[in-house]
C-alpha positions as CSV (number, residue, x, y, z in Angstrom):
1,M,62.8,69.3,-4.5
2,H,63.6,66.4,-6.3
3,C,66.8,66.9,-8.2
4,H,67.3,64.7,-11.7
5,S,70.0,61.9,-12.1
6,E,72.5,62.3,-14.5
7,E,70.8,59.3,-16.2
8,E,67.7,61.2,-16.3
9,L,69.2,64.5,-17.5
10,A,70.9,62.6,-20.5
11,R,67.5,61.1,-21.4
12,L,65.7,64.5,-21.1
13,A,68.6,66.1,-23.3
14,L,67.5,64.0,-26.2
15,T,63.5,64.0,-25.6
16,Q,60.9,66.5,-24.6
17,A,60.7,67.0,-20.9
18,P,57.4,65.8,-19.5
19,A,55.4,68.3,-17.7
20,E,56.5,67.7,-14.2
21,A,60.4,67.5,-15.3
22,A,59.5,71.0,-16.7
23,A,58.4,72.5,-14.1
24,H,61.3,71.1,-11.7
25,L,63.8,72.4,-14.5
26,A,62.1,76.1,-14.3
27,E,63.0,76.0,-10.8
28,C,66.3,74.1,-10.3
29,P,69.7,76.3,-11.8
30,G,71.5,73.4,-11.0
31,C,69.7,70.6,-13.1
32,R,69.2,73.1,-15.9
33,T,72.7,74.0,-16.3
34,R,73.3,69.9,-16.3
35,L,70.7,69.6,-18.8
36,E,72.2,72.5,-21.4
37,T,75.5,70.7,-20.9
38,Y,74.0,67.2,-22.0
39,R,72.1,68.9,-24.8
40,R,75.1,70.7,-26.1
41,M,77.1,67.0,-25.9
42,A,74.0,65.6,-27.8
43,A,74.4,68.4,-30.4
44,Q,78.1,68.0,-31.0
45,L,77.4,63.8,-30.9
46,R,75.1,64.3,-33.7
47,L,77.6,66.1,-36.1
48,A,80.1,63.0,-35.5
49,A,80.3,60.3,-37.3
50,P,78.5,57.2,-36.4
51,A,80.2,54.9,-33.8
52,P,81.4,51.7,-35.4
53,Q,79.1,48.6,-34.9
54,E,81.5,46.7,-32.6
55,L,81.8,50.0,-30.1
56,R,78.1,50.7,-30.1
57,R,77.9,46.7,-29.2
58,Q,80.4,47.1,-26.5
59,A,78.7,50.1,-25.0
60,Y,75.5,48.4,-25.1
61,D,76.8,45.2,-23.2
62,I,78.4,47.6,-20.1
63,L,74.6,49.2,-20.1
64,R,73.1,45.7,-19.9
65,H,75.7,44.3,-17.6
66,R,75.3,47.5,-15.2
67,R,71.4,47.3,-15.0
68,L,71.8,43.5,-14.8
69,L,74.0,44.0,-11.7
70,A,71.6,46.6,-10.4
71,Q,68.8,44.1,-10.5
72,I,70.9,41.4,-8.9
73,V,71.9,43.8,-6.0
74,G,68.3,44.9,-5.6
75,R,67.4,41.4,-5.3
76,M,70.2,40.9,-2.7
77,V,69.3,43.9,-0.7
78,T,65.6,42.9,-0.6
79,E,65.3,39.0,-0.9
80,E,67.0,37.7,2.1
81,P,66.8,33.7,0.8
82,F,68.5,35.2,-2.3
83,R,71.1,36.6,-0.5
84,Q,71.8,34.1,1.6
85,A,71.8,31.5,-1.9
86,V,74.5,34.1,-3.2
87,R,76.6,33.4,0.0
88,T,76.6,30.2,0.0
89,D,76.4,28.9,-3.6
90,P,76.7,31.8,-6.0
91,T,77.3,29.4,-8.8
92,T,73.5,28.1,-8.8
93,A,71.9,31.2,-7.5
94,L,73.6,33.3,-9.9
95,A,73.5,30.9,-12.9
96,P,70.5,32.5,-14.8
97,Y,72.6,35.6,-14.9
98,E,75.3,34.1,-17.1
99,L,77.8,36.1,-15.2
100,S,81.8,35.4,-15.1
101,S,83.5,34.0,-12.1
102,E,85.0,37.3,-11.1
103,Q,81.3,39.0,-11.1
104,Q,80.0,35.8,-9.1
105,A,82.6,36.3,-6.5
106,A,82.1,40.0,-6.2
107,L,78.8,39.5,-5.6
108,R,79.5,36.4,-3.1
109,E,81.5,39.2,-1.2
110,L,79.1,42.0,-1.4
111,A,76.5,39.4,0.2
112,Q,78.7,38.6,3.0
113,E,79.6,42.3,3.5
114,Q,75.6,43.0,3.4
115,Q,74.9,40.2,6.4
116,E,77.7,41.7,8.5
117,T,76.5,45.0,8.0
118,F,72.9,44.4,8.6
119,Q,73.6,42.1,11.5
120,G,75.6,44.9,13.1
121,L,72.8,47.4,12.5
122,L,70.3,44.5,14.1
123,D,72.2,44.1,17.0
124,E,72.8,47.8,17.6
125,R,69.1,48.3,17.1
126,I,68.4,45.5,19.8
127,S,70.6,47.0,22.3
128,K,69.4,50.4,22.2
129,R,65.5,49.1,22.4
130,L,66.6,47.1,25.3
131,G,68.8,49.7,26.9
132,W,72.0,47.9,26.7
133,P,75.2,49.4,26.4
């Protein structure tokens, strides 16, 4: 059984659930309860005054940055040359993404941590495979 993420449930609260999602919701009390919570929140939000334009823009920017960072981290996980470039020259590697220097530094640290973690796992696998302690 694949339970829905919070993001999926929030989206379903605002739309008609596709057949596959509806079937899961019929079987899963946890997802059904969380979906009802999102539906109640959506109903309350419809009664509220519209958010100021600046607040909507800021919320949109936050969501856009979260998606962008998820995309970058995904590339770092799956593309060794990109991860290497972020570690050695983050300014150039991340230039197309228009990130702040703080964000670039955080991603560089993450790339370094990924490299160290991967190296440790690889060493462990090789040792086990070859029967070394």
